[in-house]
C-alpha positions in Angstrom: 40.6 36.6 -15.9 37.1 36.0 -17.1 36.8 34.8 -20.7 33.0 34.4 -20.7 30.5 36.8 -22.2 28.8 39.0 -19.6 25.5 37.2 -20.0 26.8 33.8 -18.9 26.5 32.5 -15.3 29.5 32.2 -13.0 32.0 29.4 -13.7 31.1 26.3 -11.7 33.9 24.0 -12.9 37.4 25.3 -12.5 39.6 22.6 -14.0 41.2 23.0 -17.4 40.5 19.4 -18.2 37.1 17.9 -18.7 35.9 14.9 -16.6 33.7 11.8 -17.1 30.5 12.8 -15.2 27.5 12.5 -17.6 24.5 10.3 -16.8 22.4 8.4 -19.2 18.9 7.1 -18.7 17.6 4.7 -21.4 14.0 5.2 -22.7 12.8 1.9 -21.2 13.7 2.8 -17.6 10.7 2.0 -15.3 9.1 5.0 -13.6 10.6 6.2 -10.3 7.1 6.7 -8.8 3.7 5.4 -9.8 0.6 7.1 -8.2 -2.3 5.1 -6.9 -4.3 6.2 -9.9 -1.6 4.9 -12.3 0.2 8.1 -13.2 3.9 7.8 -13.6 6.8 10.1 -12.7 10.2 9.6 -14.2 12.9 11.6 -12.2 15.1 12.4 -15.1 17.3 15.0 -13.3 16.8 15.9 -9.6 18.1 18.6 -7.4 20.7 16.1 -6.1 21.9 14.9 -9.6 22.2 18.5 -10.9 23.7 20.1 -7.8 20.6 22.2 -7.5 20.7 23.7 -10.9 17.4 22.3 -12.1 15.0 19.3 -11.8 13.5 17.6 -14.8 10.6 15.2 -14.5 8.6 13.3 -17.1 5.0 13.0 -16.1 2.6 10.5 -17.6 -1.1 11.0 -16.7 -3.7 8.4 -17.6 -7.1 9.3 -19.2 -8.7 10.0 -15.8 -9.7 13.6 -15.2 -7.6 15.3 -12.7 -5.1 18.1 -12.0 -3.9 20.6 -9.5 -5.4 23.9 -8.2 -4.0 27.3 -9.0 -0.8 27.9 -7.1 2.7 29.5 -7.3 6.2 28.8 -6.2 8.4 31.3 -4.3 11.8 29.7 -4.9 11.7 28.3 -8.5 10.3 28.6 -11.9 8.4 25.8 -13.5 8.0 24.9 -17.2 5.9 22.4 -19.0 6.6 20.8 -22.4 3.9 18.5 -23.9 5.3 15.3 -25.4 2.0 13.7 -26.3 -1.7 14.0 -25.6 -3.0 17.2 -24.1 -3.0 19.0 -20.8 -5.2 21.9 -19.7 -3.0 24.7 -18.4 -3.6 28.1 -16.7 -1.0 30.9 -17.2 -2.4 33.2 -14.5 -4.9 34.8 -16.9 -6.4 32.2 -19.1 -7.0 28.5 -19.5 -5.6 26.8 -22.6 -5.4 23.3 -24.1 -1.7 22.5 -24.6 -0.8 19.7 -27.1 2.3 18.1 -28.4 5.1 20.6 -28.8 3.4 23.3 -26.7 5.4 24.9 -23.9 4.5 27.0 -20.9 7.1 28.8 -18.7 6.1 30.1 -15.3 8.5 32.4 -13.4 8.8 32.3 -9.6 5.5 33.8 -8.2 3.6 33.1 -11.4 0.1 31.7 -10.8 -0.4 28.5 -12.8 -2.3 25.2 -12.9 -2.5 22.1 -15.0 -4.4 18.9 -15.4 -5.9 16.4 -17.8 -9.5 16.8 -19.0 -9.1 15.3 -22.4 -10.1 11.7 -21.4 -6.9 10.5 -23.1 -3.4 9.7 -21.7 -0.9 12.6 -21.8 2.8 12.8 -21.3 4.8 16.0 -20.6 8.1 17.3 -19.1 8.2 19.5 -16.0 11.3 21.6 -15.4 12.0 23.3 -12.1 14.9 25.8 -11.9 16.7 26.0 -9.6 16.0 22.4 -8.7 13.8 21.8 -5.7 13.3 18.3 -4.1 10.0 17.7 -5.9 10.2 13.9 -5.4 9.0 14.3 -1.9 6.1 16.4 -3.1 5.1 14.0 -5.8 5.3 11.0 -3.5 3.5 12.7 -0.6 0.6 14.4 -2.4 -1.5 11.2 -2.3 -1.5 11.3 1.5 -2.8 14.9 1.8 -6.3 13.8 2.5 -5.2 11.9 5.6 -3.4 15.0 7.1 -4.8 17.5 9.4 -5.3 21.0 8.0 -2.2 22.2 9.8 -0.1 19.2 8.6 -1.3 19.8 5.0 -0.4 23.4 5.1 3.1 22.6 6.5 3.6 20.0 3.8 2.7 22.5 1.1 4.9 25.2 2.5 7.8 22.8 2.9 7.5 21.9 -0.8 7.1 25.6 -1.9 3.6 25.1 -3.2 1.4 28.1 -2.4 -2.2 27.5 -3.2 -5.0 30.1 -3.0 -6.6 27.8 -0.4 -3.7 26.4 1.6 -6.1 24.2 3.7 -7.4 22.3 0.6 -4.2 22.6 -1.4 -4.2 21.0 -4.8 -7.7 19.6 -4.5 -9.5 23.0 -4.4 -10.7 22.9 -8.0 -13.2 20.4 -9.5 -11.5 19.0 -12.5 -14.7 17.0 -13.2 -16.6 20.3 -13.6 -13.8 21.7 -15.7 -14.0 18.6 -18.0 -17.8 18.9 -18.3 -17.5 22.6 -19.2 -14.9 21.7 -21.8 -17.6 20.3 -24.0 -18.8 23.8 -24.4 -15.5 25.3 -25.5 -12.1 24.2 -26.9 -9.0 26.3 -27.3 -7.4 24.1 -30.0 
């Protein structure tokens, strides 16, 4: 007998009694990964800790200009929620400046991109659903320049990141050019 409304997912927990299984992460927890440029990733909920339901990551980018090229994912959606500062985002049709409280949802297959061109630090949440093992992607992206073209392409495919230029991957776009052009326009 199902007691759930039709628009709920299937039952994943069968017991009639609840269990102690929550996790808590205090605000002062050090980052799980720090990039060579000083960016920080906090792995709040991973594919492993959510049994694949979602992955939630807090990303802190410094003031340095940088970002990723236009890409899409075949297996998961991605969402961005800006906590502080500003990120420059692409929704598949247009570029926008996203500030505190702004949210962008990208379904599987949706073209998107994001980066920091503000010259100020920024902090935002990234949600992937269902959860993919993005930790390996975040930690490996700094080594893409040392890989052969074939190794780079294999890395990107393994991590469900499909760029318009799979050889160059996330480094196709010039974020310095984008930041310079930003002086001529502003969407906020």
